[in-house]
Structures are given as C-alpha cells and as structure tokens.
N, C-alpha and C positions, 0 to 999 in steps of 0.2 A: 382394339378398349371393350369390346365383347365377349373377347375370351376371355379375358382380363375379368369382368364381369362373372364367367359361365365357374372358374377355378377359385371365386370367392366365395360361393355362393354352397359347391362342396367342402362340406367339411371335412373331406375325405387330404383336397388339395391345398384349403386357404392355409390350416395349421401350415404347409413346407413354404408359403405364399409369405406371409407373413414376416416378417423377421424389420432388423430395424433396417436393412436398407429398402426395403418396399415403406415404413414407413417413413423414412425419412423425405424419399421423390416423393409420395403422397400427398404429403404436406409441402413441398414446394409449387405441386397444380394444383393445389387449393389455394394457396397464394397467387396462382399465375391468373386466377380464374378471376381474381379480381382486375387486372385488368385487359385479362377480355370480355369480360362485362363492359368495362368500360369502356373501351373502342381502343386503349394505348397500344392493345397487338390486335392487329387484321386478321381474325382467325375466316372470316365471309372468302380475304382473297387470296385467301393461301388455301384454303382446304374445302371451298365451295359452300353454296347457301343453305341454315342455318346448323353450320360445323362451331356457331356459338353453344346453341340451341343445345344440341347430340356433348357436348362439349360440357355444361354446367350437369345435366341431368346426369349423365354416368359419374361427374364427383359425387354430385348430388348420391343416387344410390351407391357407391361406393361404401361416402360415409352413414347410409342408414345402414348398413350393411355392418357395418364395424358394432357398428355399436350397441347393436343390436344383441349382440355374442357377449352374457356375461363370462364367459370365462375365458374371452378376449381381452377383455378389460381389465380385468384383474393377473394376466398374468405379464401385458404390458402399458402398466400408466403410468411410467415412469419412460417407454419411449415416444405416449401418448401427448407427457405434458411438454417433451424436447422438440417433438415434430409437426402433431397436430392441433394440438391446443392454440400457441401462437397465430398457427393459419387461420383458424377461426373466427377469431375477436376480426384478423386485419379483411377481414367479409363481415363485419356484424354492421360497415357500414356500402357495402358494396351496392352496386348499382341494381343489382339485376337479385331483383324482390325473391324469387325462388334460393337462391342461394345467399340470402339475407334471413331467407325463414330458418332456412338450413340448417345454417352455422348458430342462429339462435340457438332451434331445439336441440343442436348438439351439445353446448354450450351447459345448457338447461340441463341435462341429463347427467353430462359430468360434471357439473358443481351440485347435483342432487348425493349422485353416487362416493363424490369426492368429500363432502361438512357432511353426509346420511354420520352418524352417532352407531350404526348396525356394520357396516364393515370395516372394521378391527385391523382391518391389513391393507389399509388405506394409512398410510405411518405420516405426523404431525408438521414434518417439511412441505411433504404433496401438499397440506392444505392450506400448506402459509405460503406457497409459494403460488396454490392458485389466486389463491385471498389479494397477493401483489398486483398478479395477474389482473385477477379481474379490476381490481383499484386503480392501478394504473391507467387501462384502455379501454372498460368497458364502460364507469362511472361517468367518463366525460361522454360519453354516447347516450344514457340514461335518457336525460330529459327531451332530446329530440325523439327518440325509441318509442315516448311516453304518447309520444302522440302520432305514430304512426294510424295505421287501419293492421286490426284485428290477419293475422294472428299476434305480431308484435310484440304490444304491448304486455301482453298478455308472458310469451318467452321471457321479457324483460323479468315482468316482476318473481316470474320461476327465478332467476339466477338472484337474485337480491334480498328476497329472502331468504335459501337457503346461503345464502352468504353476510345478511343479519345473525343469521340462525346459527351461523358460525362465531363469527365479531361482531357484539352486539354494540363496540364502541366506533363501527364505519359508519354508524350514526353520523359523527361528528360530516367526517365527506361528506357524505350525501344532503347536510344542513349547508357548507362551505356550497355548492353545486348551487345549491336552490333547486331539488327536486321536489318538494314536500308540497310548493301550488302546482307542480304538473299529477306526482299524485291527488290529491282530491281532488284537481279539473277532474281529473281520465272515473274518478270514483262515481261527481255527480252526473259524468256523464253514464252510467253504465246502472244509475238507479234502481234505470226499472228490470235489471235483470241481476234481482237481488239475487237469489239461489245460486248464479254464475259462480265456477272457482275463479276465475280473474276477477270478481268482487269480494270471492275469499284469499284469493291473498294480498291482494291491496290490501283490506283489516288486519288480516295478521303481519303485513310489514306495519302500520300506525298503530297495531298493538305495542310492537317492538321498540318503535317511537315515540309511544307515550310515557316508554317507561328511563327513556330516559333524565339522567338530572333537572335539565328546565325544559319543559315540554312549551313554553310560552311562543315560543312560532307556530306551532297547533293552532295555539288560540288567533292568536294574530293573523292564520290566513281560514279564520268560521268554521274551526273543525266541532264546535257546540250545533253549531245552527243543522250541518251536516248529518252529522248524528242520531239527530233530536226525527231528523223527516225519518232517518230511513228505523229508527224507533218504530215513529210512526205508519209505515208503513209495514212494515213486519208485523204489527197492530190487526192490521187488517185481516193479516193471511186465520181464515177459521182454526185449520191441526198444520204443527207446524208437525212434520213425517218427514219429509224429504232433510238428505244428511247432512245436505251442505248451504241450506239453510240455516238447520239448528249449529251448523260451524260457525256460522255469520254471526248471527247472532251471540253467538259466546264469544266472539270477536269484539261485536261493539261493548258486550258489555265489561267485557277486560280492558277496551280502551276507555269507558267511562268510569271504572271504576278506577282506574290508573289516576285520569287526571283530575276526577275527585279527590284523592289523597295526596295528589296537590298543593290542591287549592286547602284543602286542609292543616294540612301540615303549617303552611304561608300566611295560613291565618294566625298559628299559635306562635308560630313565632314572630308575626304581628304584635298580637300583643301578649307576649313574654318584653318583648323589645319596647315597649311601655311602660310593663311594669319594670324593666331595669332602670330608663333612663328617662322616664316621663318621656319622652320621645320619637322618635320612629316617627317622623313621619311622613316620608316618602313610601317606608314599607307599609302603613295602613292607607297610605293610598292603591299602591300596586294590592293588596287584601282585596281593598274592597270593588275595584276594576273587576280585579276574578273571580267575586264572589257577583255585580252585575253580569259577569260574560256566563258564567252557570247557569242562572237562573233559572231562565228558561229548560233545567233539565227539569224544574216542580210538574210542570207537564205532563210527565213522559211517568209519571206517580203509577199514577192507576192500571198501568199497562204493566209496571215491575209489579209492582202489587200482587197480578194473577199469576207472576213468573213464579211465585214462593211454591203453590203445587206444581210446578213446570216437572216433569218426571224424571228429563236429566239434570241430575245430582250438580252438576259447577253453574246451572244457569238460576237453577234456585236463590242457592250460595250466592252470588255474586248479588243476584236482584234486593237478596234481605240485604246486602253490606249494600247497595246503593242506598238501597230507600232508604237506610237508618244516616248512612253520612246526609243526605240531601237536608230531613228531617234535621239535624244538627246543624244544618249551614245558615237552613233560610226558614229556621221556625213558625212563625205564624202562616205563612207566603205556603205550611203545607195544613193550614189548618181544614182546609172541607176534604183532606183521606177519611176526615170520619164519619164511616156510612158502616149499614148493613151489610152488605159485601163487601166489602174488605174487614170487617170484622170476621167475619163464615169465614173467610181464604183462608186470616190470621187463626183463627181459630182450629182448622184443619192442619194448618204446618206446624202448625204451637207442638198438637199430640202427635202430630210424627213424625219431629226433627230430632236430632240431637241434643244433647243439655250446652253442648258451643252455638247453637243456632237458636235452642231456646231459649239461654237468655237476650240474646239481642233482638226477638222475636216478643220477650215480653217488651223491652225497655220500647221499642215501636209500638209495639200498644200501650202504653202509657203513657207516650209522648204527643198518642194523637188524641186521650182525657184531656193530657195537662196544658197541649198547646193553644186554647184558648179559652176562656172561661165558660166562654156557648159553649161546648162542646162537652161540660161534664152533665148537663141540662136534655142534651138531643141522647147521648148515650146512657142514661139513663130510659130512654122512650123502646131503644134501639138492643141496648147488648144484652135482653138476662141469658141469652143462649151463652153468648162468650163464660158469662158469671158463671151459668153451672161449669162449662169445660174446664172451667180454671181452679173450683172444687173440688172436680173428680183428679184434674192433674197437682196441686196440692195436696189430696189423702195419698195417689198416687209419687208422689216424692217422698213423704213424712216415711209409707209405707218402706221404701226405702235410705233412709235416711240421707234424702240430697235435701242439704237443708239452707244452702243455696237457692235452687229453685224456689224450695217451699217459702223463706223470706222475699222472694221477687216477687211472688204470687200474694202474697200480704200484705205486701206496697200498695200492689196497682187494687187488688180490695177494700184497703181502708183508704181507695181515694176514690173508688164506683159508688162505694153501699153507705 
C-alpha cells in the first residue's frame, strides 16, 4: 500500500496507474472498509495489531489524493460514478468515524462539482444519476447525520444544499422523511455561531424550503420565532463586515420575504373567497392563524428600517420589501414606527434609490403617517426635514418629467402639510 501511495502522488505514474480496473478494485476496497471497521472481517487477527487503522488511513489517503486532482475527476467521472460513489454511500453510516467523515467529505465535493452550473462538461445524465443515488441512499440517513457531532452535519448539509439547488422538488422527499425539525433544531443549537459556514448552509436550505408551494410545515415547527431571534442577534452586531454573516443575513431576509409573500397571497385568497361565495370560513381561519403566527415580526421593523441604507443592495432591497408587507398586513401594530430616526433613514434611502424602490419607500412613509390618527400630529413635530427633502425630490422629478414620482410625493405632502 505504501508503494501505491507514492505512485499516486507522482503525476508521471498516476496517469498510468489509474484506469477502469484500478477504480473498480479501489471501489471494492472502500466497500470492504465497512466490513473491516465493523469487525465482520477481523484484520487484526489476519494482519496484526493496528491493521484496521492502517488500512482505513490508506483508503482515506487515496481518496483525498484522487479528489484533489481536477483533471482526474474530469477525465474519469463516469468511472467514478460506477465504482467510487456507490462505495462512498455505503460507508456514510460506517462505524469508523474517520471513514464516515471522509466519505461524506468526498461526496460533498462530488455533489458540488456535479451539480455546479459552471462545469459544463458534466452531462445531464450524470446529474440525474447522482440525484437518484442521493435520494435513494443518502436522504434516508440524513436525520441521523444531523444529530451527530461536527463535521458530519456540515458535510451532510453541503450535499443536501447542492442537490436541492439542482432540483428543488426534492424538498417533497425531505418533507416525507420529516427532516425539517432536525434542521431547525440544528439551527437553534448553532445560534451562537451565527457567522459560521454551517449556519449559512442551513439557512440556504431553509430558504429553498420556504420557496416550496406550501411552507406551512415551517410555521408548525416554529420558524418565525427562530428567525426573529436570529434577526435580534444580528442587530446587536455593531458593524456587518464579515462576508459569511452578511450572507447569513441575506438568507434570513429571503426566508422572511418568502414566508410573508405566502401569507399575503393566502390572505388575498381568503378575502376573494369571502367576496365570491360569502363563506370561506375555513380559509379565513387559516389566514387569521397565519397572521397571528407572523405578527411577532413587527418587533424586527426598527432594525429592518436601519437596513434601508445598508451598502449591500440585496439587503436594503429585501428589508424595504419586508417592512412594506408587514405594514400592509399588520396595520396599527406598526404605528410606533413613526420616529425621527426612522424618517431620517427613510429620507436618505429615498434620495439614493432607484425609481422602483423610491415608490415603495414613499408608500412606507405615507403609511407611517396615516396608520394611526395620532401620527399626523407626531409628524408635524418631527417631520420638517422629511418635508424639505420631499420638495427637493419633487423638483428633481418635475425636471425629469417623472410624473409618477411627482404625483406620489404630492399625495404625501397634501396629507402632512
């Protein structure tokens, strides 16, 4: 085995050594590893003390050597599918922790390569083949893998994320296997590591989940309180500079945005059903339940408004959209949003946004003033800067013949002056 390791490291000999016959035999060695590690084959009795450890270490070394060679992967990918991947999947539940970790690690790298849109040399048949293998073997083990110690959950999430990014309909398979409670439990356990890659992977999967036709199972498992807690945790970070934390925040906002869109559409259906048939009691009750479940997001509004001027375009666009939907859904629950700080943030955001976002921001401003009859009086004491900025913006809109923006500003000024 030592000679084989030396030959594999050598670029000269590696190309001559690795062929279909080699991969076939190595795949069998990997499969054999499971029987060695669980004691069905007594290597110590046959080969002496520490034989099992040496055997597993050598298998892992060869695996790592092969996976690090991109040209090898590209050239031998069909053979890898035939001989290596089935053997790796067999060892995902190996009793040997090192072999289990290595099998998941290599599978995660394979899934990333195969499902990536960048690698145009990967055929559709290969993608479907890997998806089938993961669905058939890996997903059955996922519930257990997510409860294990690191790095098993991380590599398991990596494989799951890559597969779902390729085919979102596999969410239905995960729903049947009741994976969601484990995902949310894991997220709660890692809440204190909000800037970690594992949390980022988790939230990316939950974002995909929230795009499903019916995300009600997310509500049933307490998703709103978990998201609210995460938003509160991030709001305590003085400066959002770490890239992973920024990506985490974006995923949180995307999930909230998807869920609120689902609620908004559901409420519209309930109202429509009431108008058409005069009944629709069941759908109305469901809509009311959804509104109650989402109401606690109102407490996130202040932080979300501060994100209106965030340097990350995706963050400020998502936060604007979310606040606007929350204000539409919960009305007077948002009456306390009218503050001088919030108006100043709105001013800055409005003056530095494109037309589409300006329109939404102006609707938010108008809603702040009209949401409660006392707010107009409050505005008169704190809103002079806002009025001045709106006059400037109106003049600019008029000079550019922007009738839509000018008329929206006029509507607000008529209310507040």
